[in-house]
C-alpha positions in Angstrom: -67.5 91.9 -58.6 -67.9 91.7 -62.4 -65.9 88.9 -64.0 -64.8 88.4 -67.5 -62.2 86.4 -69.5 -58.5 87.1 -69.1 -56.7 88.6 -72.0 -53.6 90.8 -72.3 -52.3 92.5 -69.2 -54.4 93.9 -66.4 -55.1 97.6 -66.3 -54.6 98.0 -62.6 -53.2 96.1 -59.6 -50.5 93.4 -59.4 -50.4 90.6 -62.0 -51.9 87.3 -61.3 -48.4 85.8 -61.0 -47.5 88.4 -58.4 -50.7 87.7 -56.4 -50.1 83.9 -56.5 -46.5 84.3 -55.5 -47.6 86.4 -52.5 -50.3 83.8 -51.6 -47.8 80.9 -51.9 -45.3 82.6 -49.6 -47.6 83.8 -46.8 -47.6 81.3 -43.9 -51.0 80.0 -42.8 -52.2 81.1 -39.3 -52.3 78.5 -36.5 -55.8 77.3 -36.3 -57.9 77.5 -33.1 -56.7 74.8 -30.7 -53.2 74.5 -32.3 -50.0 76.2 -31.4 -48.6 76.2 -35.0 -49.9 76.3 -38.6 -51.4 73.1 -39.8 -52.1 71.5 -43.2 -55.9 71.5 -44.0 -58.6 74.1 -43.7 -61.3 75.1 -41.3 -64.0 74.2 -43.8 -64.7 71.5 -46.4 -64.0 72.8 -49.8 -64.8 71.2 -53.2 -62.9 70.4 -56.3 -65.6 70.4 -58.9 -68.5 68.5 -57.2 -66.1 66.5 -55.0 -66.0 67.6 -51.4 -62.5 67.6 -49.9 -61.6 66.5 -46.4 -59.5 69.3 -44.9 -59.1 67.9 -41.4 -56.1 69.7 -39.8 -52.9 67.6 -39.9 -49.4 68.5 -38.8 -47.5 66.7 -41.6 -47.8 67.6 -45.3 -47.1 64.0 -46.3 -49.8 62.7 -44.0 -52.3 65.3 -45.1 -51.7 64.5 -48.8 -51.8 60.8 -48.3 -54.9 60.7 -46.0 -57.0 63.7 -47.1 -56.3 63.6 -50.8 -55.2 60.2 -52.0 -57.0 57.9 -49.6 -60.0 60.2 -49.4 -60.6 60.2 -53.1 -60.0 56.4 -53.2 -62.7 55.9 -50.6 -65.1 58.1 -52.6 -64.3 56.1 -55.8 -64.9 52.8 -54.1 -68.2 54.1 -52.7 -69.4 55.1 -56.2 -67.8 52.4 -58.3 -67.0 49.5 -56.1 -63.6 48.3 -54.9 -60.7 47.8 -57.3 -58.0 45.8 -55.7 -55.2 47.0 -58.0 -56.1 50.7 -57.6 -56.4 50.3 -53.9 -53.0 48.6 -53.7 -51.4 51.4 -55.8 -53.0 54.2 -53.8 -52.1 52.6 -50.5 -48.5 51.9 -51.5 -48.2 55.5 -52.7 -49.6 56.8 -49.4 -47.5 54.5 -47.2 -44.2 54.4 -49.1 -43.9 57.1 -51.7 -45.4 60.1 -49.8 -43.1 59.7 -46.8 -40.0 59.2 -49.0 -40.7 62.1 -51.4 -42.7 64.7 -49.4 -42.0 63.7 -45.8 -40.8 66.5 -43.4 -37.4 64.9 -43.2 -36.9 65.4 -47.0 -38.2 68.9 -47.5 -36.6 72.3 -46.7 -33.4 70.7 -45.4 -35.3 68.6 -42.9 -37.3 71.5 -41.5 -40.5 70.4 -43.3 -42.9 72.6 -45.2 -44.7 75.7 -43.9 -48.4 75.5 -44.8 -49.6 78.4 -47.0 -53.0 79.1 -48.6 -53.3 77.6 -52.1 -56.1 77.9 -54.6 -56.3 74.1 -55.0 -57.8 73.9 -58.5 -55.7 76.5 -60.4 -56.1 76.4 -64.1 -57.0 79.0 -66.8 -60.8 78.1 -66.5 -60.7 79.4 -62.9 -59.0 82.7 -63.8 -60.4 85.9 -65.3 -60.6 89.7 -64.9 -62.5 91.3 -62.1 -63.9 94.8 -61.5 -64.7 95.9 -58.0 -67.5 98.4 -57.6 -64.8 100.9 -56.3 -62.9 100.7 -59.6 -63.3 103.1 -62.5 -65.2 101.9 -65.5 -62.8 99.9 -67.7 -60.4 99.1 -64.9 -59.9 95.4 -64.1 -57.5 93.1 -62.2 -56.5 89.5 -62.7 -58.4 87.3 -60.3 -58.9 83.6 -59.6 -62.2 82.0 -58.5 -63.8 78.6 -57.8 -61.2 77.6 -55.2 -60.8 74.4 -53.4 -58.5 76.2 -51.0 -56.5 74.7 -48.2 -53.3 75.3 -46.3 -50.8 73.1 -48.1 -47.3 72.9 -49.7 -46.7 76.0 -51.7 -45.9 73.9 -54.8 -49.0 71.6 -54.6 -51.0 73.2 -57.3 -48.2 73.5 -59.8 -48.9 70.0 -60.8 -52.5 70.6 -61.8 -51.4 73.8 -63.6 -48.9 71.8 -65.7 -51.3 68.9 -66.2 -54.1 71.1 -67.6 -51.7 73.4 -69.4 -53.3 76.4 -67.7 -51.3 79.2 -69.3 -51.6 81.5 -66.3 -48.0 82.9 -66.7 -47.1 81.9 -63.1 -43.4 82.0 -62.2 -42.7 84.5 -65.0 -43.6 82.1 -67.9 -46.5 80.4 -69.5 -47.1 77.0 -68.0 
């Protein structure tokens, strides 16, 4: 696939917003050895040069607390030494805030969240135009690349999109 910067509208195929909307509404499959979809991923992925623990977990709150917040805290402590204040804040967030805000009892009218595939590091620097060999010269489609994919809450990456000001036009508007 040939990649180039995004500009204007794509010549062929669905828009990036349409592709992401489909991705974020397609339930994850049940992984081998499990009877229902789980949060996580069958392989370690990376966000930048940081590997991410994607051990399968049945709860979104637990996955986020353990495999994102506490995992990155442990990596930080290994590289930089312990910081009692930071450790206290991360652990309080994982123990108290995550269950209260994103626990299964609070989401989707108490039914919890269905895991879906997310990109995981979605911002404008990881988006462009792509041309498959089967496409005519000059035809391109909007694509995303450099994923730190996992099966997660469908709104998980909206935070990083807003934080970085990605301008991907997701949800029908520039973010």
